[in-house]
C-alpha positions in Angstrom: -140.7 23.5 -32.3 -142.8 20.4 -32.0 -146.2 21.7 -31.1 -147.3 18.5 -29.6 -147.3 18.6 -25.8 -147.4 15.3 -23.8 -148.4 17.0 -20.6 -150.9 15.0 -18.7 -151.7 14.8 -15.0 -148.5 14.5 -13.0 -146.3 14.9 -16.1 -144.4 18.0 -16.8 -145.4 19.5 -20.1 -142.3 20.2 -22.3 -142.3 21.9 -25.7 -139.2 20.9 -27.6 -137.3 23.2 -29.8 -137.7 26.4 -27.8 -134.1 27.3 -27.0 -133.9 30.9 -25.8 -130.2 31.3 -26.4 -128.9 28.7 -28.9 -131.1 26.7 -31.3 -129.8 23.2 -31.1 -131.2 22.5 -34.5 -128.0 24.1 -35.7 -126.4 20.8 -34.8 -128.0 19.2 -37.9 -129.4 20.1 -41.2 -133.0 19.0 -40.6 -136.0 20.8 -42.1 -138.3 22.8 -39.9 -139.3 20.9 -36.8 -143.0 21.5 -37.6 -142.5 19.6 -40.8 -140.8 16.8 -38.8 -143.7 16.7 -36.4 -146.1 16.2 -39.4 -143.9 13.4 -40.8 -143.9 11.7 -37.4 -147.7 11.8 -37.3 -147.9 10.3 -40.8 -145.5 7.6 -39.8 -147.6 6.7 -36.8 -150.6 6.2 -38.9 -148.7 3.5 -40.6 -147.7 1.8 -37.4 -150.2 -1.0 -37.9 -148.5 -1.9 -41.1 -145.2 -1.8 -39.3 -146.5 -4.0 -36.6 -147.9 -6.5 -39.2 -144.5 -6.6 -40.9 -142.6 -7.0 -37.6 -144.9 -9.7 -36.2 -144.5 -11.7 -39.4 -140.8 -11.3 -39.2 -140.6 -12.4 -35.6 -142.8 -15.5 -36.3 -140.3 -16.4 -39.0 -142.6 -15.6 -42.0 -141.0 -13.7 -44.8 -143.5 -11.2 -46.3 -144.1 -11.5 -50.0 -143.7 -7.8 -50.4 -141.6 -6.3 -47.6 -142.7 -2.9 -46.4 -139.1 -2.1 -45.8 -138.1 -3.3 -49.3 -135.6 -5.7 -47.8 -134.8 -8.9 -49.7 -135.2 -12.4 -48.1 -131.4 -12.6 -47.4 -131.6 -9.5 -45.1 -134.8 -10.8 -43.3 -133.2 -14.2 -42.8 -130.0 -12.7 -41.4 -132.1 -10.5 -39.0 -134.0 -13.6 -37.8 -130.7 -15.4 -37.3 -129.2 -12.6 -35.3 -132.3 -12.5 -33.0 -131.7 -16.1 -32.2 -128.3 -15.0 -30.8 -129.5 -11.9 -29.0 -128.1 -13.1 -25.7 -124.5 -13.3 -27.0 -122.1 -10.6 -25.9 -120.6 -10.2 -29.4 -124.0 -9.2 -30.8 -123.3 -6.6 -33.6 -126.0 -3.9 -33.1 -124.7 -1.9 -36.1 -125.2 -4.9 -38.4 -128.6 -5.6 -36.9 -129.7 -2.0 -37.5 -128.7 -2.3 -41.1 -130.6 -5.6 -41.5 -133.7 -4.1 -40.0 -133.5 -0.9 -42.1 -132.9 1.3 -39.1 -135.5 -0.3 -36.9 -133.2 -2.2 -34.6 -134.8 -0.8 -31.4 -138.4 -1.7 -32.3 -137.5 -5.1 -33.7 -135.3 -5.9 -30.7 -137.9 -4.8 -28.1 -140.7 -6.8 -29.8 -138.5 -9.9 -29.7 -137.4 -9.5 -26.1 -140.9 -8.8 -24.8 -142.0 -12.0 -26.5 -138.9 -14.0 -25.3 -139.4 -12.9 -21.7 -143.2 -13.7 -21.8 -144.1 -10.1 -20.9 -146.8 -9.7 -23.6 -148.7 -12.7 -22.2 -148.1 -11.9 -18.5 -149.3 -8.2 -18.7 -151.9 -9.0 -21.4 -150.4 -6.3 -23.7 -152.0 -5.5 -27.0 -149.4 -6.2 -29.6 -150.5 -3.3 -31.9 -150.4 -0.8 -29.1 -147.1 -2.2 -27.9 -145.5 -1.9 -31.3 -146.9 1.7 -31.7 -145.3 2.6 -28.3 -142.0 1.2 -29.4 -142.2 3.1 -32.7 -142.9 6.3 -30.7 -139.8 5.7 -28.5 -137.6 4.9 -31.5 -138.7 8.0 -33.4 -138.1 10.3 -30.4 -134.4 9.6 -30.6 -132.4 12.0 -32.9 -130.9 10.0 -35.7 -128.6 13.0 -36.4 -126.8 12.4 -33.1 -123.6 10.4 -33.8 -123.9 8.6 -30.4 -127.2 9.3 -28.5 -129.5 7.8 -31.0 -131.9 4.8 -31.3 -129.0 2.4 -32.1 -127.4 3.3 -28.8 -130.7 2.6 -27.1 -130.9 -0.8 -28.8 -127.3 -1.6 -27.8 -128.1 -0.7 -24.1 -131.3 -2.8 -24.3 -129.4 -5.8 -25.7 -126.8 -5.5 -22.9 -129.6 -5.2 -20.3 -131.1 -8.4 -21.7 -127.7 -10.1 -21.2 -127.4 -8.8 -17.6 -131.0 -9.9 -16.7 -129.9 -13.4 -17.6 -127.1 -13.5 -15.1 -128.0 -16.3 -12.6 -127.4 -14.1 -9.5 -130.1 -11.7 -10.7 -132.3 -13.9 -12.9 -133.2 -16.2 -10.1 -135.1 -13.4 -8.3 -136.5 -11.2 -11.0 -140.2 -10.8 -11.4 -141.9 -10.0 -14.8 -142.3 -6.4 -13.5 -138.6 -6.2 -12.9 -137.8 -7.5 -16.4 -140.2 -5.2 -18.1 -138.9 -2.2 -16.2 -135.3 -3.1 -17.0 -136.0 -3.4 -20.7 -138.2 -0.2 -20.9 -135.7 1.9 -19.0 -132.9 0.7 -21.2 -134.8 1.4 -24.4 -136.0 4.9 -23.3 -133.1 6.0 -21.0 -131.8 8.7 -23.5 -135.0 9.4 -25.5 -135.1 12.9 -27.1 -131.4 13.5 -26.2 -130.3 16.8 -27.8 -126.7 15.7 -28.5 -125.3 18.1 -25.9 -124.6 17.7 -22.2 -126.1 19.2 -19.0 -123.5 21.9 -18.5 -124.2 23.1 -22.1 -127.9 23.3 -21.3 -127.3 25.2 -18.1 -124.9 27.8 -19.6 -127.1 28.5 -22.5 -130.1 28.9 -20.2 -132.1 26.2 -21.8 -135.7 25.8 -20.6 -135.1 22.3 -19.5 -132.3 23.4 -17.2 -134.7 25.9 -15.6 -137.5 23.3 -15.4 -135.4 20.8 -13.5 -133.4 23.4 -11.6 -130.0 22.2 -13.1 -130.3 18.8 -11.5 -130.2 15.6 -13.7 -131.7 17.8 -16.4 -131.4 15.3 -19.3 -132.3 12.3 -17.3 -135.5 14.0 -15.9 -136.4 14.9 -19.5 -135.9 11.3 -20.7 -138.1 10.0 -17.9 -140.9 12.5 -18.4 -140.9 12.0 -22.1 -141.2 8.3 -21.6 -144.1 8.6 -19.2 -145.8 11.0 -21.7 -145.4 8.3 -24.5 -146.6 5.6 -22.2 -149.8 7.5 -21.4 -150.3 8.7 -24.9 -150.1 5.1 -26.3 -152.3 3.8 -23.5 -150.1 0.7 -23.4 -150.8 0.1 -19.7 -154.3 1.7 -19.5 -155.8 -1.8 -18.7 -153.7 -2.3 -15.6 -154.7 -1.1 -12.1 -153.9 2.6 -11.5 -151.6 1.8 -8.5 -149.5 -0.5 -10.6 -149.1 2.0 -13.5 -148.1 4.7 -11.0 -145.5 2.4 -9.5 -144.2 1.5 -12.9 -143.8 5.2 -13.8 -142.0 6.0 -10.6 -139.6 3.0 -10.9 -138.9 3.9 -14.5 -137.9 7.4 -13.2 -135.7 5.9 -10.5 -133.9 3.7 -13.1 -133.4 6.4 -15.7 -132.2 9.0 -13.2 -129.6 6.5 -12.0 -127.8 6.9 -15.4 -126.8 10.4 -14.5 -123.0 10.2 -14.6 -122.8 12.8 -11.8 -124.2 10.2 -9.4 -121.6 7.6 -10.3 -119.8 7.7 -6.9 -123.0 7.6 -5.0 -124.0 4.3 -6.6 -120.5 2.9 -6.5 -120.1 3.6 -2.8 -123.5 2.0 -2.0 -122.7 -1.1 -4.1 -119.3 -1.5 -2.5 -120.9 -1.3 0.9 -123.5 -4.0 0.0 -120.8 -6.3 -1.4 -118.4 -5.8 1.5 -121.1 -6.4 4.1 -122.7 -9.2 2.0 -126.1 -7.8 2.9 -127.9 -7.8 -0.5 -131.2 -9.6 -0.2 -132.6 -10.0 -3.7 -135.8 -11.4 -2.3 -136.4 -7.8 -1.2 -137.9 -5.6 -3.9 -135.8 -2.6 -2.8 -132.5 -4.5 -3.3 -133.6 -5.9 -6.6 -134.4 -2.4 -7.8 -131.0 -1.2 -6.7 -129.3 -3.9 -8.7 -131.5 -3.1 -11.7 -130.2 0.5 -11.4 -126.6 -0.9 -11.4 -127.4 -3.2 -14.3 -128.7 -0.2 -16.3 -125.7 1.9 -15.4 -123.4 -0.9 -16.7 -125.5 -1.3 -19.9 -125.3 2.4 -20.5 -121.5 2.5 -20.4 -120.6 -1.0 -21.6 -119.1 0.1 -24.9 -115.5 -0.3 -23.7 -116.4 -3.9 -22.7 -117.4 -4.9 -26.2 -115.2 -6.5 -28.8 -112.7 -4.0 -30.2 -114.4 -3.4 -33.6 -117.7 -2.5 -31.9 -116.1 -0.6 -29.0 -114.0 1.5 -31.3 -117.0 2.6 -33.4 -118.8 3.7 -30.3 -115.8 5.6 -29.0 -115.4 7.5 -32.2 -119.2 8.3 -32.3 -119.3 9.6 -28.7 -116.2 11.8 -29.3 -117.7 13.1 -32.6 -120.7 14.2 -30.6 -118.4 15.9 -28.0 -116.6 17.7 -30.8 -119.8 18.9 -32.3 -120.7 20.5 -29.0 -117.2 22.0 -28.8 -117.6 23.5 -32.3 -121.0 24.9 -31.3 -119.5 26.5 -28.2 -116.7 28.0 -30.2 -119.1 29.4 -32.7 -121.1 31.2 -30.0 -117.9 32.2 -28.1 -118.6 30.1 -25.1 -115.9 28.3 -23.1 -115.3 24.9 -24.7 -116.4 22.1 -22.4 -114.0 19.4 -21.1 -113.5 16.6 -23.7 -115.1 18.7 -26.4 -112.0 20.4 -27.9 -111.0 18.4 -31.0 -107.6 20.1 -31.1 -106.7 19.0 -27.5 -108.9 16.1 -26.6 -108.0 13.1 -28.6 -110.2 10.0 -28.9 -107.5 7.7 -27.2 -106.9 10.1 -24.3 -110.7 10.5 -23.7 -111.3 6.8 -23.8 -108.4 5.9 -21.5 -109.6 8.4 -18.9 -113.2 7.1 -19.2 -112.2 3.5 -18.9 -109.9 4.1 -15.9 -112.1 6.3 -13.8 -115.6 5.4 -14.7 -115.9 2.0 -16.4 -113.3 -0.2 -14.6 -114.5 0.6 -11.0 -118.1 -0.2 -11.9 -117.5 -3.4 -13.9 -115.1 -4.8 -11.3 -117.9 -4.4 -8.7 -120.4 -5.9 -11.1 -118.2 -8.9 -11.6 -117.9 -9.2 -7.8 -121.7 -9.2 -7.6 -122.3 -11.8 -10.3 -119.6 -14.1 -8.9 -117.2 -13.6 -11.9 -119.4 -15.3 -14.4 -118.1 -16.0 -17.9 -119.9 -12.8 -19.2 -118.3 -10.6 -16.5 -114.9 -12.1 -17.1 -115.4 -11.7 -20.9 -116.3 -8.0 -20.4 -113.3 -7.2 -18.2 -111.0 -9.0 -20.6 -112.3 -6.9 -23.5 -112.0 -3.7 -21.3 -108.4 -4.4 -20.6 -107.5 -5.3 -24.2 -109.3 -2.2 -25.5 -107.6 0.0 -23.0 -104.2 -1.4 -24.1 -105.1 -0.6 -27.7 -106.0 3.0 -27.0 -102.8 3.4 -25.0 -100.9 2.1 -28.0 -102.7 4.5 -30.3 -102.0 7.4 -27.9 -98.3 6.7 -27.8 -98.2 6.5 -31.6 -99.9 9.9 -31.7 -97.4 11.3 -29.2 -94.5 9.8 -31.2 -95.9 11.4 -34.4 -96.4 14.8 -32.7 -92.9 14.7 -31.3 -91.3 14.0 -34.6 -93.3 16.9 -36.1 -92.4 19.2 -33.3 -88.8 20.4 -33.7 -88.7 21.6 -30.1 -89.5 18.0 -29.0 -91.8 19.2 -26.3 -95.1 17.5 -25.2 -98.1 19.7 -24.9 -99.7 20.3 -21.5 -102.8 18.2 -22.2 -100.6 15.3 -23.5 -98.4 15.5 -20.5 -101.4 15.4 -18.2 -102.8 12.4 -20.1 -99.4 10.6 -19.8 -99.3 11.3 -16.1 -102.9 10.0 -15.7 -101.9 6.8 -17.4 -99.3 6.2 -14.7 -101.8 6.8 -11.9 -102.7 3.4 -10.2 
C-alpha cells in the first residue's frame, strides 16, 4: 500500500492498502499502489507550476503555453462558468472537462478568493494550492461516484447554501472556510465500498474506529493529516488550528447517513420551537452540519440531466460492491444487487425516505427562498421521472413474463411508492 503515513500528534496513523481479507484494489485496474505513491510525489513537485497556471487562469490571463494543453476556448469557458458558480444549474461535469479533471482545485481557489478567505487568514497561495491538490489527488478517480468531481459538486452546492440570506447574515470567515473545507474533503480517500462491507471483511479501518462512522472518521483524519503536512495553517495560533480541526471533524462526521434521523429530529425541534439563535456559534455550527448534509445528498435536487448522471454513477458503485461480494461469496448488501435493485427503485426510495424530509426542513429554515423552492421542484419532477421509468420497466418485465407475475422486490417497491 501507500507507505506514506500522515500520523502526527493527535492524528491516527493509517496505512492505506492493507486489507486483511479482500484487497479493494480489485475494484479497479490500477498499477501497484507503491507506483501510484511515487507518481503522487512527482505530481506534488509540480504543484508550483499548477498554482502558477491556476492563478493566471483565475486572474483572467490565458497562458501562452497551457500546462494542461487546453486551448483558449476551453480556458475561456472555464472562466465564464466560474462567474456563474452560484447558479444552481452549474454543470460540474462540464466544468471538470474544461479544467482537464481539476474541477475541485480550480473551484476551491476561486471560492477562497471570492469569499476573501485568502486575505482574512493570510494564507500563502502556493501552500493553499498545494493543499487543494493533495485533497483532489486523495480521491479515487476509479470510483464512479465517490471521486473528486463529487467533492467539487458538494463544494459548489455548499457555496450556494452559504449565500442563503438566513445563514449568510451571521456567518464568520471561519464558518465559511470550515464549510468549504468540509465539503471539499468530506469523502477523501473513499474506497468505493460502504461501512457494512468494511466491517464484514474485517478491514483495519473498521477495527480502528470500532465500527462507528468508519468512513467519516477516516475522511476527517486524512484531512487533518493533509492540513498538517501542508502546513497551511501553521502560522495561525495553535488554539485556533485545534478548534478548526475539531470542527472539521464534527462537520464531516455529520455526513454519516446512519445519523440522519438524529439530525432531522434536532432540526425539526429547533424549527418547531423557533429557538435557533444564529448569533450563537453552536447553532451556526449545527446549521453548517445541516447545510453539508444537504450538499452531500443534493443530487436528486439538481436538473434532470445532472441528477440522472449522479444516480447512475452511485448505483454503478453499489453494483461494483455487489459484484465483489458475490465474487467472494459474501451476502450481497442492500441496493447492491444489479439483478434485483434497479436504478429507478433505488432512487425513488432514496428521495422519499432520505432526501425529501431533509430538504423540506431546509426550505422551512431558509424561509422558502427561490433556491429552496427550485430544489424541491426539481426533486419532485425527478422523482416523477424515475417513477415513470420504473413503471415502464415493470410493464416490460410483465410482457416478457408469461406468468404475468411481479417479482417480490418489484412488489415491495410498488408498495413503497404508495406509502405516504
